[in-house]
N, C-alpha and C positions, 0 to 999 in steps of 0.2 A: 259443241263439237267444232273441230277445226274446219276452216274453209281454205280453199286453194285458189290462187289466181290462175286465170286462163289467159294465155297469150293469143290474142286475135289480130296481132299487128300485120300478119301476112294474109289474113282471111278477107273474103268479100262477104259482107253481111247485108241481108235484105229483110225488110219487114214482111212477115208471112201473115200475121193476123194483127189487127188493130188493138190498141190497149183496152183492157177490160178491168174493172175494179176487182181487186183481190178481196175476197170475203173471208172473215173469220167464221161466220155462221151463216149458211145459206138460208136457213129458215127465218132468221130475224133480219138478214140483210146487213149485219154489222160488218163494217169495213175494216180491213187490216191496216195498221199504221206502222210506220218506221219507229222503232223503239228509241232511237237517238234524236230524231227531228220532229216526230209526231206527224210527218207528212203522210197522207193517204198513199197506199200502195196499189199499183196496177200490174197486170201480167200482159206481156207482149210475146207473140210468137215470132222468133227470129230464125231465118235460114242462114246458117253459117257454112260457107264453102271454102275449103282450104286443101291444097294439094290433091285435088281430084275427088275429095269426099265432100258431101253435103249432108248436114244434119239440121233437124228442126228442134229448137229448144224453146221451152216456155220460160221466160225470164221475168223475174219480179223486179220492178223499178219504182222508186218513189215518184209520185206525180210531178214533183218539182224538177225531176230530171228528164221529163218527156217533152220534146218539142211539139208544137201544135201541128196538126194536119198530117199525122203519120197515116200512110195508106199502104196496103199490100203492094209489094214490088219495089218500094222506095229503098234506095241504098242508105245505110246508116253506119256510123261508127259507134262502137260500144266502149264506154268508159268504166273501168273498174269491174270487169266481169269476174265473178267468183263462183265456185261450185262447193257444195257442202252435202255430205251424205246424211240421210235421216232414216230413222226406224221408229215405227209406232205399232201399236196393236189396236185394230179396229174390229169391234164385234168378235173378239177372241181370235182374230186372224192377224198374224204378224205381217207387216208390210214394210218395204224399204225402197229407197230410191235416191236420186240426186236432185237437189234443188239448186237452181241457178239464180243469181242475184247480180245486178249491175247498179252502179251509181247513177248513170245517165246514158242517154242516147243523143247523138248529134246527127243532123242530116248531112249527106255528102252531095256536093254539087255535081 
Protein backbone atom coordinates (compact mmCIF):
# COMPACT_ATOMS: atom_id res chain seq x y z
CA UNK A 1 0.00 0.00 0.00
CA UNK A 2 1.23 3.52 -0.67
CA UNK A 3 2.47 5.75 2.13
CA UNK A 4 2.22 9.51 2.38
CA UNK A 5 4.75 11.99 3.76
CA UNK A 6 3.56 14.16 6.62
CA UNK A 7 4.96 17.68 6.87
CA UNK A 8 5.67 18.51 10.52
CA UNK A 9 8.05 21.39 9.76
CA UNK A 10 5.74 23.94 11.44
CA UNK A 11 4.61 21.64 14.27
CA UNK A 12 5.80 21.37 17.84
CA UNK A 13 6.36 17.71 18.76
CA UNK A 14 6.73 16.26 22.27
CA UNK A 15 7.32 12.74 23.52
CA UNK A 16 4.09 11.53 25.13
CA UNK A 17 5.14 7.96 25.95
CA UNK A 18 8.60 6.42 26.05
CA UNK A 19 9.66 3.89 23.39
CA UNK A 20 8.36 0.35 23.79
CA UNK A 21 9.37 -2.68 21.71
CA UNK A 22 7.00 -3.36 18.81
CA UNK A 23 6.02 -7.02 18.90
CA UNK A 24 4.99 -9.29 16.04
CA UNK A 25 3.53 -11.82 18.46
CA UNK A 26 2.63 -10.85 22.03
CA UNK A 27 2.39 -14.48 23.16
CA UNK A 28 5.92 -15.39 22.08
CA UNK A 29 7.44 -11.92 22.55
CA UNK A 30 8.80 -11.95 18.98
CA UNK A 31 10.09 -8.48 18.14
CA UNK A 32 9.20 -6.67 14.90
CA UNK A 33 12.19 -5.69 12.75
CA UNK A 34 12.69 -3.26 9.88
CA UNK A 35 12.57 -5.20 6.62
CA UNK A 36 15.35 -3.16 5.02
CA UNK A 37 17.86 -2.85 7.87
CA UNK A 38 16.86 -5.66 10.28
CA UNK A 39 16.86 -3.07 13.09
CA UNK A 40 14.41 -3.83 15.92
CA UNK A 41 11.34 -1.56 15.89
CA UNK A 42 9.87 0.45 18.75
CA UNK A 43 6.67 2.44 19.17
CA UNK A 44 6.71 5.94 20.65
CA UNK A 45 3.73 8.12 21.56
CA UNK A 46 4.17 11.62 20.09
CA UNK A 47 2.04 14.69 20.74
CA UNK A 48 2.03 16.78 17.56
CA UNK A 49 0.70 20.32 17.89
CA UNK A 50 0.20 22.53 14.83
CA UNK A 51 -2.09 25.47 14.06
CA UNK A 52 -3.98 25.14 17.35
CA UNK A 53 -4.61 21.39 17.05
CA UNK A 54 -2.90 18.70 19.08
CA UNK A 55 -2.97 15.01 18.25
CA UNK A 56 -1.43 11.94 19.82
CA UNK A 57 0.16 9.50 17.39
CA UNK A 58 1.73 6.10 18.03
CA UNK A 59 4.75 6.13 15.71
CA UNK A 60 6.93 3.14 14.81
CA UNK A 61 10.63 3.93 14.60
CA UNK A 62 13.72 1.73 14.14
CA UNK A 63 15.70 1.51 17.37
CA UNK A 64 18.72 2.90 15.49
CA UNK A 65 16.75 6.14 14.98
CA UNK A 66 15.95 6.72 18.67
CA UNK A 67 18.14 8.96 20.82
CA UNK A 68 18.91 7.77 24.35
CA UNK A 69 17.00 9.13 27.32
CA UNK A 70 13.65 10.01 25.74
CA UNK A 71 11.18 11.04 28.45
CA UNK A 72 7.58 12.29 28.35
CA UNK A 73 7.39 16.03 27.73
CA UNK A 74 10.71 16.17 25.86
CA UNK A 75 10.59 18.20 22.62
CA UNK A 76 11.78 16.28 19.54
CA UNK A 77 12.07 16.64 15.78
CA UNK A 78 10.65 13.88 13.60
CA UNK A 79 12.59 12.77 10.53
CA UNK A 80 10.75 11.13 7.64
CA UNK A 81 7.25 10.83 9.12
CA UNK A 82 4.88 8.86 6.88
CA UNK A 83 1.32 7.56 7.16
CA UNK A 84 -0.06 4.39 5.59
CA UNK A 85 -3.59 3.05 5.73
CA UNK A 86 -4.15 -0.59 6.61
CA UNK A 87 -6.98 -3.09 6.65
CA UNK A 88 -7.12 -6.60 8.14
CA UNK A 89 -9.62 -9.16 9.30
CA UNK A 90 -9.27 -10.27 12.94
CA UNK A 91 -11.53 -13.07 14.18
CA UNK A 92 -13.92 -12.48 11.28
CA UNK A 93 -14.14 -8.75 11.97
CA UNK A 94 -12.75 -6.22 9.47
CA UNK A 95 -10.58 -3.52 10.99
CA UNK A 96 -8.80 -0.58 9.44
CA UNK A 97 -6.70 2.36 10.48
CA UNK A 98 -3.64 4.48 9.80
CA UNK A 99 -0.11 3.41 10.75
CA UNK A 100 2.57 6.06 11.35
CA UNK A 101 6.24 5.43 10.73
CA UNK A 102 9.32 7.66 11.03
CA UNK A 103 12.98 7.17 10.18
CA UNK A 104 14.24 8.82 13.36
CA UNK A 105 13.75 11.29 16.19
CA UNK A 106 16.23 13.94 17.32
CA UNK A 107 16.10 15.88 20.55
CA UNK A 108 15.51 19.63 20.47
CA UNK A 109 17.57 21.85 22.79
